[in-house]
C-alpha atoms as one frame of an Amber mdcrd trajectory, in Angstrom:
protein
   0.000   0.000   0.000   1.299   3.435  -0.907   0.885   6.362   1.470   1.562
   9.788  -0.029   2.656  12.409   2.481   4.247  15.811   2.374   7.832  16.371
   3.433   6.614  18.263   6.497   4.831  15.097   7.636   7.825  12.903   6.875
   9.982  15.036   9.154   7.676  14.399  12.132   6.157  10.992  11.413   8.046
   9.473  14.351   5.779  11.615  16.595   2.588  10.149  15.124   0.467   7.494
  16.795   2.134   4.131  16.032   4.626   5.285  13.401   6.141   1.812  13.411
   2.875   0.389  12.071   2.584   2.974   9.315   6.222   2.598   8.297   6.108
  -1.186   8.244   2.797  -1.495   6.374   3.058   1.281   3.800   5.458   2.304
   1.090   5.807   6.015   1.807   5.862   8.418  -1.119   7.083  11.808  -0.003
   6.204  14.984  -1.897   8.500  17.904  -1.137   5.995  20.739  -1.515   7.801
  23.111   0.811  11.240  22.815  -0.756  12.810  21.260   2.313  16.514  20.537
   2.132  17.222  17.331   0.214  19.935  16.457   2.755  17.498  16.765   5.666
  14.917  14.585   3.900  17.477  11.942   2.989  18.722  11.881   6.599  15.130
  11.390   7.773  14.614   8.641   5.191  17.642   6.773   6.556  16.555   7.341
  10.160  13.080   5.899   9.486  14.477   3.001   7.472  16.856   2.096  10.307
  14.328   2.576  13.115  11.166   1.152  11.519  12.227  -0.552   8.303  10.433
   2.151   6.322  10.523   2.155   2.533  10.437   5.740   1.298  10.657   7.257
  -2.160  10.490  10.903  -3.116   8.089  12.067  -5.787   7.823  15.249  -7.812
   4.510  17.017  -7.607   3.276  20.258  -9.066   3.073  23.132  -6.631  -0.444
  23.211  -5.213  -1.844  25.870  -2.911  -3.596  23.344  -0.643  -2.618  22.356
   2.862  -4.399  19.746   4.971  -3.514  21.774   8.070  -5.143  24.885   6.610
  -8.214  22.911   5.534  -8.656  21.456   9.048  -8.291  24.947  10.562 -10.895
  26.402   8.198 -13.373  23.631   8.992 -12.813  24.072  12.739 -13.539  27.806
  12.328 -16.745  27.072  10.383 -15.380  28.375   7.081 -16.102  26.831   3.707
 -13.449  24.599   2.151 -15.365  23.978  -1.078 -12.744  25.870  -3.107 -10.006
  23.691  -1.592 -11.566  20.237  -1.749 -14.685  20.429  -3.887 -18.347  20.384
  -2.925 -18.704  16.615  -2.413 -15.700  16.398  -0.088 -16.873  19.444   1.855
 -20.278  17.786   2.329 -18.582  14.565   3.467 -16.536  16.508   6.034 -19.640
  18.334   7.284 -21.862  15.247   7.425 -19.340  13.362   9.550 -18.421  16.410
  11.647 -14.725  16.002  10.834 -12.213  18.499  12.255 -14.706  20.264  14.531
């Protein structure tokens, strides 16, 4: 199973709930949206591989103006995220009371 994450998440995945499970069950694909240092990301890749047996590859992605953190903040503040995620996803978030 592939799990696509941003470089910001890769740098702190060891602080997540059960990172060992995620790293051992998923092939991580890391998108460097924030132009983090390649050296820092490679060091983190080696750290996670040594600690959890993680398999990590880096992928190129177009620059997108979306951030899951910003979307969660908007939802928590009662703001619309339709422009960020589309109408159907916004309705799904609302109907399940996600991020509130």
